[in-house]
N, CA, C and O atoms as a GROMACS GRO file, in nm:
protein
  444
    1MET      N    1  11.122  10.838   3.310
    1MET     CA    2  11.171  10.826   3.446
    1MET      C    3  11.024  10.806   3.553
    1MET      O    4  11.018  10.720   3.641
    2THR      N    5  10.929  10.893   3.526
    2THR     CA    6  10.847  10.944   3.686
    2THR      C    7  10.735  10.873   3.635
    2THR      O    8  10.677  10.802   3.718
    3ARG      N    9  10.672  10.875   3.470
    3ARG     CA   10  10.579  10.809   3.499
    3ARG      C   11  10.591  10.654   3.494
    3ARG      O   12  10.492  10.581   3.488
    4PHE      N   13  10.759  10.597   3.497
    4PHE     CA   14  10.755  10.414   3.483
    4PHE      C   15  10.748  10.440   3.706
    4PHE      O   16  10.679  10.364   3.772
    5PHE      N   17  10.808  10.524   3.755
    5PHE     CA   18  10.754  10.506   3.905
    5PHE      C   19  10.644  10.541   3.957
    5PHE      O   20  10.665  10.514   4.076
    6ILE      N   21  10.571  10.570   3.954
    6ILE     CA   22  10.451  10.574   3.959
    6ILE      C   23  10.380  10.460   3.878
    6ILE      O   24  10.303  10.403   3.956
    7LYS      N   25  10.376  10.417   3.781
    7LYS     CA   26  10.369  10.294   3.746
    7LYS      C   27  10.363  10.172   3.815
    7LYS      O   28  10.277  10.084   3.823
    8CYS      N   29  10.490  10.192   3.868
    8CYS     CA   30  10.527  10.033   3.960
    8CYS      C   31  10.489  10.105   4.072
    8CYS      O   32  10.462  10.007   4.140
    9SER      N   33  10.463  10.205   4.149
    9SER     CA   34  10.422  10.236   4.261
    9SER      C   35  10.237  10.180   4.237
    9SER      O   36  10.189  10.081   4.292
   10PHE      N   37  10.187  10.242   4.174
   10PHE     CA   38  10.091  10.224   4.162
   10PHE      C   39  10.022  10.025   4.179
   10PHE      O   40   9.939   9.972   4.253
   11LEU      N   41  10.120   9.969   4.060
   11LEU     CA   42  10.123   9.831   4.110
   11LEU      C   43  10.141   9.728   4.201
   11LEU      O   44  10.074   9.628   4.225
   12ILE      N   45  10.287   9.790   4.265
   12ILE     CA   46  10.314   9.747   4.417
   12ILE      C   47  10.150   9.756   4.529
   12ILE      O   48  10.095   9.666   4.593
   13ALA      N   49  10.111   9.915   4.511
   13ALA     CA   50  10.022   9.906   4.597
   13ALA      C   51   9.844   9.852   4.571
   13ALA      O   52   9.746   9.852   4.647
   14LEU      N   53   9.854   9.831   4.502
   14LEU     CA   54   9.734   9.739   4.425
   14LEU      C   55   9.787   9.591   4.445
   14LEU      O   56   9.696   9.514   4.475
   15LEU      N   57   9.884   9.548   4.438
   15LEU     CA   58   9.924   9.407   4.464
   15LEU      C   59   9.897   9.343   4.583
   15LEU      O   60   9.848   9.234   4.612
   16PHE      N   61   9.967   9.498   4.683
   16PHE     CA   62   9.953   9.501   4.817
   16PHE      C   63   9.826   9.483   4.890
   16PHE      O   64   9.820   9.424   4.998
   17VAL      N   65   9.739   9.529   4.837
   17VAL     CA   66   9.620   9.530   4.898
   17VAL      C   67   9.542   9.429   4.877
   17VAL      O   68   9.455   9.385   4.952
   18GLY      N   69   9.588   9.374   4.725
   18GLY     CA   70   9.545   9.214   4.680
   18GLY      C   71   9.554   9.127   4.783
   18GLY      O   72   9.460   9.053   4.810
   19VAL      N   73   9.708   9.127   4.876
   19VAL     CA   74   9.728   8.997   4.897
   19VAL      C   75   9.673   9.038   5.066
   19VAL      O   76   9.664   8.941   5.141
   20LEU      N   77   9.636   9.188   5.130
   20LEU     CA   78   9.567   9.204   5.245
   20LEU      C   79   9.426   9.103   5.236
   20LEU      O   80   9.381   9.026   5.322
   21ILE      N   81   9.378   9.134   5.106
   21ILE     CA   82   9.237   9.049   5.087
   21ILE      C   83   9.178   8.936   5.047
   21ILE      O   84   9.060   8.900   5.036
   22GLY      N   85   9.317   8.868   5.021
   22GLY     CA   86   9.330   8.729   4.966
   22GLY      C   87   9.360   8.662   5.168
   22GLY      O   88   9.331   8.556   5.224
   23MET      N   89   9.415   8.764   5.206
   23MET     CA   90   9.461   8.681   5.369
   23MET      C   91   9.325   8.718   5.422
   23MET      O   92   9.304   8.665   5.532
   24GLU      N   93   9.240   8.783   5.383
   24GLU     CA   94   9.087   8.840   5.524
   24GLU      C   95   8.994   8.726   5.445
   24GLU      O   96   8.900   8.667   5.498
   25LYS      N   97   9.038   8.707   5.316
   25LYS     CA   98   8.946   8.586   5.224
   25LYS      C   99   9.019   8.435   5.327
   25LYS      O  100   8.928   8.380   5.390
   26ALA      N  101   9.101   8.396   5.340
   26ALA     CA  102   9.178   8.290   5.378
   26ALA      C  103   9.139   8.294   5.567
   26ALA      O  104   9.106   8.189   5.624
   27ASN      N  105   9.144   8.366   5.608
   27ASN     CA  106   9.107   8.340   5.690
   27ASN      C  107   8.961   8.310   5.763
   27ASN      O  108   8.960   8.223   5.850
   28GLU      N  109   8.812   8.392   5.726
   28GLU     CA  110   8.719   8.360   5.684
   28GLU      C  111   8.719   8.201   5.657
   28GLU      O  112   8.691   8.107   5.732
   29GLY      N  113   8.758   8.206   5.526
   29GLY     CA  114   8.756   7.983   5.495
   29GLY      C  115   8.854   7.913   5.643
   29GLY      O  116   8.830   7.804   5.693
   30MET      N  117   8.923   7.975   5.673
   30MET     CA  118   8.967   7.883   5.849
   30MET      C  119   8.890   7.848   5.876
   30MET      O  120   8.856   7.730   5.882
   31VAL      N  121   8.811   7.985   5.916
   31VAL     CA  122   8.714   7.991   6.029
   31VAL      C  123   8.595   7.901   6.003
   31VAL      O  124   8.537   7.836   6.090
   32ASP      N  125   8.572   7.903   5.908
   32ASP     CA  126   8.448   7.845   5.796
   32ASP      C  127   8.464   7.688   5.831
   32ASP      O  128   8.374   7.621   5.882
   33MET      N  129   8.597   7.638   5.794
   33MET     CA  130   8.625   7.503   5.819
   33MET      C  131   8.643   7.473   5.943
   33MET      O  132   8.561   7.398   5.995
   34LYS      N  133   8.763   7.528   6.028
   34LYS     CA  134   8.756   7.460   6.140
   34LYS      C  135   8.592   7.430   6.227
   34LYS      O  136   8.575   7.326   6.291
   35GLY      N  137   8.517   7.503   6.220
   35GLY     CA  138   8.362   7.491   6.245
   35GLY      C  139   8.338   7.533   6.382
   35GLY      O  140   8.279   7.472   6.471
   36TYR      N  141   8.396   7.654   6.386
   36TYR     CA  142   8.399   7.703   6.532
   36TYR      C  143   8.203   7.672   6.558
   36TYR      O  144   8.182   7.560   6.604
   37ASN      N  145   8.117   7.729   6.541
   37ASN     CA  146   7.995   7.775   6.554
   37ASN      C  147   7.919   7.586   6.509
   37ASN      O  148   7.800   7.559   6.524
   38ASP      N  149   8.006   7.505   6.465
   38ASP     CA  150   7.948   7.385   6.454
   38ASP      C  151   7.989   7.302   6.583
   38ASP      O  152   8.106   7.273   6.611
   39SER      N  153   7.884   7.269   6.653
   39SER     CA  154   7.877   7.177   6.778
   39SER      C  155   7.850   7.057   6.762
   39SER      O  156   7.787   7.024   6.863
   40THR      N  157   7.863   6.939   6.668
   40THR     CA  158   7.831   6.820   6.624
   40THR      C  159   7.974   6.815   6.529
   40THR      O  160   7.975   6.729   6.441
   41LEU      N  161   8.087   6.898   6.544
   41LEU     CA  162   8.206   6.831   6.527
   41LEU      C  163   8.279   6.752   6.645
   41LEU      O  164   8.276   6.826   6.744
   42GLN      N  165   8.356   6.610   6.680
   42GLN     CA  166   8.400   6.616   6.778
   42GLN      C  167   8.542   6.589   6.768
   42GLN      O  168   8.586   6.550   6.660
   43SER      N  169   8.620   6.603   6.866
   43SER     CA  170   8.712   6.560   6.927
   43SER      C  171   8.804   6.509   6.875
   43SER      O  172   8.776   6.401   6.927
   44PRO      N  173   8.896   6.485   6.814
   44PRO     CA  174   8.954   6.349   6.739
   44PRO      C  175   9.050   6.252   6.895
   44PRO      O  176   9.114   6.147   6.884
   45VAL      N  177   9.026   6.345   7.045
   45VAL     CA  178   9.114   6.277   7.089
   45VAL      C  179   9.024   6.314   7.240
   45VAL      O  180   8.963   6.414   7.277
   46LYS      N  181   9.048   6.192   7.296
   46LYS     CA  182   8.909   6.228   7.416
   46LYS      C  183   9.009   6.164   7.584
   46LYS      O  184   9.095   6.076   7.578
   47ILE      N  185   8.983   6.209   7.668
   47ILE     CA  186   9.094   6.184   7.775
   47ILE      C  187   8.940   6.176   7.895
   47ILE      O  188   8.851   6.261   7.912
   48HIS      N  189   8.963   6.019   7.971
   48HIS     CA  190   8.846   6.004   8.075
   48HIS      C  191   8.982   5.983   8.184
   48HIS      O  192   9.087   5.918   8.186
   49GLY      N  193   8.889   6.108   8.296
   49GLY     CA  194   8.880   6.020   8.446
   49GLY      C  195   8.843   5.973   8.514
   49GLY      O  196   8.749   6.019   8.578
   50LYS      N  197   8.915   5.815   8.548
   50LYS     CA  198   8.809   5.723   8.622
   50LYS      C  199   8.784   5.724   8.753
   50LYS      O  200   8.879   5.791   8.795
   51SER      N  201   8.721   5.696   8.842
   51SER     CA  202   8.708   5.699   8.956
   51SER      C  203   8.807   5.634   9.084
   51SER      O  204   8.796   5.657   9.205
   52ASP      N  205   8.910   5.544   9.010
   52ASP     CA  206   8.994   5.505   9.100
   52ASP      C  207   9.122   5.542   9.068
   52ASP      O  208   9.218   5.475   9.107
   53GLY      N  209   9.141   5.688   8.970
   53GLY     CA  210   9.235   5.746   8.917
   53GLY      C  211   9.338   5.747   8.825
   53GLY      O  212   9.444   5.805   8.802
   54ASN      N  213   9.262   5.653   8.777
   54ASN     CA  214   9.341   5.616   8.595
   54ASN      C  215   9.269   5.698   8.544
   54ASN      O  216   9.184   5.779   8.583
   55ILE      N  217   9.335   5.654   8.401
   55ILE     CA  218   9.311   5.783   8.285
   55ILE      C  219   9.275   5.699   8.181
   55ILE      O  220   9.338   5.594   8.180
   56GLU      N  221   9.202   5.712   8.102
   56GLU     CA  222   9.185   5.638   8.002
   56GLU      C  223   9.179   5.748   7.900
   56GLU      O  224   9.109   5.850   7.899
   57SER      N  225   9.297   5.690   7.785
   57SER     CA  226   9.228   5.769   7.662
   57SER      C  227   9.165   5.716   7.533
   57SER      O  228   9.155   5.597   7.503
   58SER      N  229   9.123   5.825   7.456
   58SER     CA  230   9.088   5.714   7.318
   58SER      C  231   9.154   5.804   7.182
   58SER      O  232   9.132   5.924   7.190
   59VAL      N  233   9.210   5.772   7.095
   59VAL     CA  234   9.245   5.858   6.944
   59VAL      C  235   9.128   5.828   6.879
   59VAL      O  236   9.122   5.705   6.889
   60SER      N  237   8.995   5.879   6.795
   60SER     CA  238   8.951   5.855   6.693
   60SER      C  239   8.886   5.662   6.719
   60SER      O  240   8.896   5.558   6.654
   61GLY      N  241   8.817   5.705   6.857
   61GLY     CA  242   8.768   5.594   6.924
   61GLY      C  243   8.815   5.453   6.969
   61GLY      O  244   8.750   5.358   7.015
   62GLU      N  245   8.969   5.470   6.939
   62GLU     CA  246   8.982   5.340   6.948
   62GLU      C  247   9.098   5.385   7.092
   62GLU      O  248   9.187   5.469   7.080
   63ASN      N  249   9.072   5.310   7.217
   63ASN     CA  250   9.111   5.302   7.334
   63ASN      C  251   9.284   5.259   7.319
   63ASN      O  252   9.334   5.157   7.272
   64ILE      N  253   9.353   5.387   7.381
   64ILE     CA  254   9.497   5.392   7.373
   64ILE      C  255   9.514   5.331   7.465
   64ILE      O  256   9.405   5.309   7.518
   65THR      N  257   9.660   5.251   7.562
   65THR     CA  258   9.653   5.243   7.692
   65THR      C  259   9.804   5.219   7.726
   65THR      O  260   9.870   5.209   7.623
   66SER      N  261   9.876   5.206   7.841
   66SER     CA  262  10.046   5.205   7.858
   66SER      C  263  10.097   5.089   7.786
   66SER      O  264  10.205   5.064   7.732
   67HIS      N  265   9.997   5.031   7.800
   67HIS     CA  266  10.066   4.854   7.763
   67HIS      C  267  10.122   4.855   7.566
   67HIS      O  268  10.229   4.834   7.510
   68ASN      N  269  10.006   4.884   7.528
   68ASN     CA  270  10.050   4.932   7.390
   68ASN      C  271  10.144   4.995   7.327
   68ASN      O  272  10.218   4.968   7.233
   69LEU      N  273  10.122   5.115   7.421
   69LEU     CA  274  10.280   5.170   7.384
   69LEU      C  275  10.407   5.136   7.410
   69LEU      O  276  10.500   5.159   7.332
   70ASP      N  277  10.423   5.059   7.558
   70ASP     CA  278  10.540   5.008   7.586
   70ASP      C  279  10.567   4.890   7.474
   70ASP      O  280  10.684   4.855   7.456
   71GLU      N  281  10.470   4.832   7.402
   71GLU     CA  282  10.511   4.713   7.339
   71GLU      C  283  10.571   4.787   7.177
   71GLU      O  284  10.637   4.728   7.092
   72LYS      N  285  10.513   4.962   7.171
   72LYS     CA  286  10.585   4.998   7.013
   72LYS      C  287  10.657   5.032   7.027
   72LYS      O  288  10.713   5.051   6.919
   73LYS      N  289  10.720   5.068   7.115
   73LYS     CA  290  10.846   5.107   7.166
   73LYS      C  291  10.958   4.994   7.196
   73LYS      O  292  11.078   5.006   7.171
   74GLU      N  293  10.894   4.879   7.256
   74GLU     CA  294  11.028   4.810   7.204
   74GLU      C  295  11.003   4.735   7.100
   74GLU      O  296  11.029   4.615   7.103
   75HIS      N  297  10.973   4.767   7.042
   75HIS     CA  298  10.928   4.699   6.846
   75HIS      C  299  11.017   4.817   6.802
   75HIS      O  300  11.095   4.813   6.706
   76LEU      N  301  11.000   4.906   6.869
   76LEU     CA  302  11.069   5.026   6.781
   76LEU      C  303  11.257   5.001   6.760
   76LEU      O  304  11.346   5.005   6.675
   77GLN      N  305  11.238   4.978   6.884
   77GLN     CA  306  11.416   4.957   6.959
   77GLN      C  307  11.473   4.816   6.944
   77GLN      O  308  11.593   4.793   6.958
   78ASN      N  309  11.368   4.710   6.910
   78ASN     CA  310  11.422   4.627   6.846
   78ASN      C  311  11.480   4.568   6.650
   78ASN      O  312  11.549   4.488   6.588
   79ILE      N  313  11.390   4.677   6.639
   79ILE     CA  314  11.438   4.709   6.469
   79ILE      C  315  11.563   4.776   6.462
   79ILE      O  316  11.600   4.884   6.510
   80LYS      N  317  11.632   4.671   6.379
   80LYS     CA  318  11.782   4.817   6.339
   80LYS      C  319  11.783   4.831   6.199
   80LYS      O  320  11.870   4.775   6.132
   81ALA      N  321  11.670   4.920   6.134
   81ALA     CA  322  11.708   4.851   6.017
   81ALA      C  323  11.786   4.976   5.944
   81ALA      O  324  11.777   5.091   5.986
   82PHE      N  325  11.844   4.948   5.860
   82PHE     CA  326  11.960   5.026   5.726
   82PHE      C  327  11.933   5.114   5.697
   82PHE      O  328  11.845   5.115   5.610
   83ASN      N  329  12.007   5.296   5.762
   83ASN     CA  330  11.985   5.409   5.687
   83ASN      C  331  12.148   5.442   5.583
   83ASN      O  332  12.266   5.472   5.600
   84LEU      N  333  12.053   5.413   5.477
   84LEU     CA  334  12.181   5.432   5.329
   84LEU      C  335  12.213   5.599   5.347
   84LEU      O  336  12.326   5.640   5.323
   85PHE      N  337  12.135   5.666   5.378
   85PHE     CA  338  12.169   5.778   5.366
   85PHE      C  339  12.293   5.843   5.526
   85PHE      O  340  12.402   5.899   5.526
   86SER      N  341  12.202   5.798   5.634
   86SER     CA  342  12.334   5.772   5.750
   86SER      C  343  12.469   5.707   5.730
   86SER      O  344  12.581   5.756   5.748
   87SER      N  345  12.436   5.588   5.690
   87SER     CA  346  12.621   5.534   5.653
   87SER      C  347  12.661   5.651   5.542
   87SER      O  348  12.765   5.717   5.543
   88LEU      N  349  12.552   5.662   5.444
   88LEU     CA  350  12.670   5.774   5.360
   88LEU      C  351  12.734   5.933   5.412
   88LEU      O  352  12.849   5.976   5.417
   89GLY      N  353  12.672   5.961   5.427
   89GLY     CA  354  12.685   6.114   5.531
   89GLY      C  355  12.786   6.005   5.641
   89GLY      O  356  12.904   6.038   5.632
   90LYS      N  357  12.768   5.912   5.716
   90LYS     CA  358  12.895   5.875   5.770
   90LYS      C  359  13.073   5.831   5.727
   90LYS      O  360  13.174   5.816   5.796
   91VAL      N  361  13.051   5.824   5.614
   91VAL     CA  362  13.144   5.772   5.550
   91VAL      C  363  13.235   5.961   5.471
   91VAL      O  364  13.350   6.001   5.454
   92LEU      N  365  13.133   6.002   5.454
   92LEU     CA  366  13.222   6.120   5.377
   92LEU      C  367  13.222   6.209   5.464
   92LEU      O  368  13.270   6.318   5.431
   93SER      N  369  13.167   6.191   5.606
   93SER     CA  370  13.224   6.265   5.738
   93SER      C  371  13.374   6.236   5.732
   93SER      O  372  13.465   6.318   5.726
   94ASN      N  373  13.379   6.105   5.736
   94ASN     CA  374  13.472   6.040   5.773
   94ASN      C  375  13.674   6.041   5.677
   94ASN      O  376  13.790   6.018   5.712
   95ILE      N  377  13.589   6.088   5.532
   95ILE     CA  378  13.686   6.146   5.441
   95ILE      C  379  13.738   6.269   5.452
   95ILE      O  380  13.857   6.298   5.446
   96VAL      N  381  13.621   6.364   5.474
   96VAL     CA  382  13.640   6.492   5.495
   96VAL      C  383  13.739   6.537   5.603
   96VAL      O  384  13.816   6.632   5.616
   97SER      N  385  13.701   6.417   5.684
   97SER     CA  386  13.804   6.484   5.840
   97SER      C  387  13.944   6.461   5.793
   97SER      O  388  14.020   6.558   5.787
   98SER      N  389  13.992   6.320   5.753
   98SER     CA  390  14.116   6.288   5.711
   98SER      C  391  14.169   6.387   5.621
   98SER      O  392  14.275   6.448   5.620
   99LEU      N  393  14.050   6.388   5.529
   99LEU     CA  394  14.174   6.522   5.432
   99LEU      C  395  14.215   6.644   5.454
   99LEU      O  396  14.315   6.706   5.418
  100THR      N  397  14.107   6.676   5.530
  100THR     CA  398  14.149   6.787   5.609
  100THR      C  399  14.268   6.786   5.742
  100THR      O  400  14.345   6.879   5.766
  101GLU      N  401  14.260   6.691   5.796
  101GLU     CA  402  14.345   6.654   5.918
  101GLU      C  403  14.485   6.618   5.770
  101GLU      O  404  14.583   6.560   5.819
  102LYS      N  405  14.491   6.630   5.698
  102LYS     CA  406  14.603   6.546   5.568
  102LYS      C  407  14.659   6.686   5.525
  102LYS      O  408  14.774   6.678   5.483
  103ILE      N  409  14.625   6.768   5.525
  103ILE     CA  410  14.606   6.906   5.458
  103ILE      C  411  14.657   7.012   5.544
  103ILE      O  412  14.710   7.118   5.515
  104ILE      N  413  14.633   6.968   5.639
  104ILE     CA  414  14.640   7.064   5.835
  104ILE      C  415  14.809   6.976   5.801
  104ILE      O  416  14.905   7.043   5.763
  105ASP      N  417  14.817   6.866   5.817
  105ASP     CA  418  14.977   6.861   5.846
  105ASP      C  419  15.099   6.877   5.788
  105ASP      O  420  15.210   6.906   5.833
  106PHE      N  421  15.038   6.839   5.624
  106PHE     CA  422  15.074   6.902   5.507
  106PHE      C  423  15.153   7.038   5.511
  106PHE      O  424  15.275   7.044   5.497
  107ALA      N  425  15.067   7.153   5.532
  107ALA     CA  426  15.100   7.282   5.562
  107ALA      C  427  15.189   7.304   5.682
  107ALA      O  428  15.290   7.374   5.684
  108SER      N  429  15.136   7.234   5.784
  108SER     CA  430  15.218   7.221   5.886
  108SER      C  431  15.363   7.190   5.868
  108SER      O  432  15.452   7.239   5.938
  109SER      N  433  15.380   7.116   5.779
  109SER     CA  434  15.552   7.062   5.782
  109SER      C  435  15.620   7.214   5.649
  109SER      O  436  15.736   7.242   5.621
  110PHE      N  437  15.558   7.245   5.625
  110PHE     CA  438  15.629   7.412   5.594
  110PHE      C  439  15.688   7.498   5.662
  110PHE      O  440  15.777   7.579   5.634
  111ILE      N  441  15.606   7.463   5.799
  111ILE     CA  442  15.650   7.594   5.894
  111ILE      C  443  15.760   7.558   6.001
  111ILE      O  444  15.802   7.644   6.078
   0.00000   0.00000   0.00000
């Protein structure tokens, strides 16, 4: 029993050290991938202020204006897509609610 406990403790300690080493390697990989020291990487989102007070923004080189956003918002509001899971959820909730109400009414009739 003592040997088993010592072996398990050693194995747990070894795995814990392996996890710590893996976390350190992952951190080094993330720093290398992110490119902290690489000045050639550009930000995908750029925001520029103009002299007249307006703000110009671009995402991946494509200019974004409030007009585009308003059109997209209006388009999304006009789309009335049928969501199967939403309708099934509503039906199921109605069934459960009515069933629970009937059970409570039946139980209260005995009181």
